[in-house]
C-alpha positions, 0 to 999 in steps of 0.5 A: 124720068124728064129732068125739071128745070131748076129756077132763075134766081135773079141776078141784082145788078151791081154795076146799077147806083141804089137809091139810098138817103141821108137825112143831115141833121142841124142846128145851131149852138155857141160854137157856130154850125152844128151837124149830127155826124156818125163815126163809121165803123171801121168794119165796114164793107162802105166808106168803113172809119169814115165821117157821116150823116144817118142814112141808109138803103132806100127799102121795099117798106118805103114804098107803100103805105104812107100818106104824104101831104100832095104839095111837100111831094110835089115842091119835093119832086121839083126839087129833085127834078134834074136827079133820076127819080123824076124819070119817068115824071109820072113817077117823080111824086112817087119816088119822091113819096119812096125818099121822104118815107126811107128819109124819117125811118132810118132817122128814126131807126139810128137817130131814135128821133121821130121827124115829121115830113115837113120837115125835110129839105132838099139838099142834094143828089151824089152817085156813087162812080162806077168801077166801086163794089157798091153804088148808091144813088144818093138823096140828102136831106138837111133837117133841125131838131126840136126844142129839147130833143136828141138824137142817139146813137142807137146805129151797129154801123157806126162807132159813135155817134155826135154833135160837131161843129161843121167848122170842125170837121171842115178844118180836120178832114183828111189829116185827123178825120175821113171825109169821104166828097159827097160829105166834105162838099155838103159840109163846106156848104153849110161852113159858107152858109154858117147858121141852120135858119138860112140853110133850110130858108135857102132856094136852091137848084139841085144839080147831081154829081157823078165823078169817074173814080180819075174825077175825085182827085180832081174835085179835091184839087179844085176845093183847095183852090177854089176854099175861097169862092161860094162851093155849091159854085167852085165844086159842084159846077166846075166841070172836073172830070167826069161830070154828066151835069145837066144845066141847073134850073131854078127851083119853085118858090 
């Protein structure tokens, strides 16, 4: 009897970073600018015990079923023009829509609040170094919440979710808090700005950051040396080893 060939199961290339999103909810308070953060559970297989922003992987469900404003898609595609989602350019708007859909979904699932597409402002793009067991190509947005709206802690991936002052997070990282480079860099930037409205109004060129493992220590060294310089210039454009940074371009206003 002839043998029936076994069905080939597609292999997932774990070396390629997976698309992911993260949403930085910010607000002004008597303690200064605050962000809504999660303390990731110690049992997680990625960034266990670290301080993080709400977010997660871009899933298949994020690829369809949404109808976002054309102008918003074009604006987001322009913001991410240096990132991998813009290659090829013909798919940039579609991919921008996937990111928006994933960001809105993740905030609803993890925080119990429903943002509008217009509430999301592209902020940063970081890619996990090669050689890590899990790699992500993460797209960060900033947003505010409406008056009287309070994000909730409703994710099993974190032990706690709460508002914390940006200055406190920056001050206590390392000694009391575990903060990964992407989160720390963004906190530095927000701490430099100091308030929600200027952050949301800022027109910035988003340059993808691709650190190799041997560039992590250089990241922290540069940060220690240049704490008095605007973080967006001192860290993202420092020329640390292992980076592949395209030339910055001005975003359309």
